N, C-alpha and C positions, 0 to 999 in steps of 0.2 A: 591224301587230300591235296587238291590243287591250290596253290597260293595265288594271291592277287598278281604277283609278278609272273608266275608260270602261265597263268591263263592267257594273257595277251600274246606271250611268246609262242605258245602252242597253237593259238589261232593263226598267228602270223605264218608259222611254218606249215600249217595245213591249208593255206590259201590255195585256191584253184590256180593251176599253171596258166599264165597269160601271155607268155612269150612265144612268138613264132620261131622257127628255126633260124631265120635271118636275124631276128632281134637277139636271140640267144648267142649266136656267133659273134655279133657286133659287141654285145656286152662282155663276152668272155675274151675278145680279142683274137679269135680264131676264124677259120673259114667254115662255111656251111659244109663243105666236103669233109672237113675234119670232124665235125659233129656227127655226120652220118657214119663216118668210118668208125668212130668210137662206139657208136650205137651198135653197129654190126659185130664189133668185137666184144660186146657185153660190158664195156667200161662205163656206159651211161644207161640208166633205166629208160625204157621206151617212153615216148611222150603220151600225153592224154589226147586221144583223138576226139576232136570236136566236130561241129557242123562242117559240111562239105569235105569231110575227111582230112581236115587240117590238124596237124600235130601241134600241141601246145606244151611248152616247157616251163619249169618253175625254178625256185631258188635252190632246190636240191641239185638240179642239173648244173647251175652256175657254180655251186660249191664243189661238185665233183670235177668239173672242168678246171677249177682253180687248183685242186689237189693234184690232178694229172699233170698240169703245167709245172707245179713245184717238183713233182717226181722227175719229170723230164729235165728240169734245171739241175737236178742232182746227178744227171748222167745215166739215169735208169733206162734200159731198153724197154721196148713195148712189152716183151715177154715178162720182164721183171715187174713192170707196172701191173700187168694182168694178174700176176701172182700176188702182188701186194694188195690190190683191191679185192681179190678173191678171198683173202683172209679176213677182211673186214666184215662185220655184221651187215646184212643187207638193209636193215632198217635204221641206219645211222641218221640222226637229225642233221639239219644244216649246221647247227652249232657244233655238233660232234665232228662233222667233216672239217669244220674250221679248225678245231683243235688238232686233228690229224695233220692238217696242212702246216700248222704252227710247229708241230713236232718235227715234221720233215724239213721245214725251212731252217730249223736250229742245227741241222747236221752240217750245213755249209758254212764256210767262213764268211765274215761280213764282206759284201761286194757292192760297190757303187759304180755305176756307169753313167756316162753323159748321153742324154737322148734329146731329140728335138721336141718342140711343143706338140707336134702331131703324134710323135711316137709316145709321148707322155699320155696323151688322151687314149691311144690304142691300148697301152698297158693298164691304164686305169679302168678300161672296159666301158668308158662313156666319155663324151665331150665334157671337159672341165671349164668352168668359167674362170676369169682372171681372179675373182674373189676366192674361189675354191683353191686355186693354185697357191694364192697367198696364205691361206689357212694351212695347207700342206707344208709350206715352207716354215710357218710358225711352229708347226708340230715337229719340225726337223725330220720329216719324212722325205721331203724334196729340198734340194738346195739349188740356188741359181748358179750357173756356171757359164759365164759369158752369154752367148745367145742360146745356150741349151740349159738343161736341167740335170743335176746329179740325182740319180734315183737308186735307192736301196730296194731291189725287187721284192725282198722278203717283207718290207714294211709298207709298200705302196698300197696294196689291196686293203690292208688294215686301215691305213689312213683314209682311203676313199670311203670305206664303210663308216668311219667316224664322222665324215662330213654330214651324214644323214641322222646322226644321233642328236636329239633335242637337248643338248647341253651347251653352255657357253664355252667359248674358246679358253677362258681362264680356268674353268673347271676341268676341261680336258687336259690342259697343260699341268695343272696341279696334280691330277691323277697320274699322269705320266711320270712326274717327278717322284711321287710316292712309290710307284711300281719300280722305277729304276733303282731307287735307294734300297728298298727292301729286297729286291732280287739280287743286287750286288752283295748284300749282307748274307743272304742265303747261299749264294754261289761261293763266297769266301769260306763259310763254315763247312759246306760240303766238300770243297777242295781240300781243306785242312784234314777232314776225316779220311778222305780217300788217300791223301798223301801219307798220312800216318799208317794206313792199312797196308800200303804197298812199299813202305820204306826199304824193305830188304830185298825187293825183287829187281830183276834185270831191267834196264831202261827200255829195251824193246818190248818186254812184257807189259811194262807200265803204259807205253803208248798204245798198245793193242787193247788193253783193258779200258783205257780212257775212251778210245773210239767206240767201243761196245757199250760203255756205260752212259755216254753222252745222251743219246736219244731216250734211254730208259729213265735217266734222272729228270730230263726235261718233261717227259710225260707224267712222271710222278709229281713233279712240282705243279704242273697244270691241273692235274686231278685234285691235288690237295687244296690248291687255291680256289678252284671251282667250288668245292664242297664248303670251304671256309666262307666264301662270299655268299653262298646260298644260305648258310646259317646266319650270317650277319644280317642279310636282307629279311629273313624270317623274323629275327628278333626285333628288327627295326619296325616292321609292319605290326607285329604283336604289340609293341609298346605304343604305337600310334592308335591302335584299336582299343587298347586298354584305357 
């Protein structure tokens, strides 16, 4: 049965594609040539052909471009990206593609680089107002660094998406604090369990196992959290209706 929260999300994800290839490229921060190239390689699904034979793209295409960009940031070759995407279900939703991107981003160490105001807009995928930049700074997604901006590439797109969420800045910051505190507690406990499990192994084996376990643990945590949040929202809605 579809809940009240699932209904709007599904309708949103099923909206008709409305972006031209030029608009998609601008939003994703890539060139039109790149979009076409990914399409010929099968990395992007084909557009919906509208009147006058104009191709239209949607949120799924944006999500896939963001995932490809993250895979490239990890140093994957085009062939490796093709294999990675080929193993994913063909009908992944925009939200599920976002989860995949979050898991991939977790493989890399924290990296912050300083960019210009124009580069910040390009990486955000859209022009940002001064007010929006201020909100990103308040969320600790962006920091001012002289005439430039320090950007954590793994957080920027998430921060930009949060700009469109109809919640107050105070609520978003409180949610961030809660997530950080509980994720640190979970990471501490998982680290203790793994450390105890490999206490007798060689240091080289421990590092290898840690590298292999990292993305698996992150994906397990994301899946568990997603299910827990869904249950909480369902109980909340049921209480309101009761």
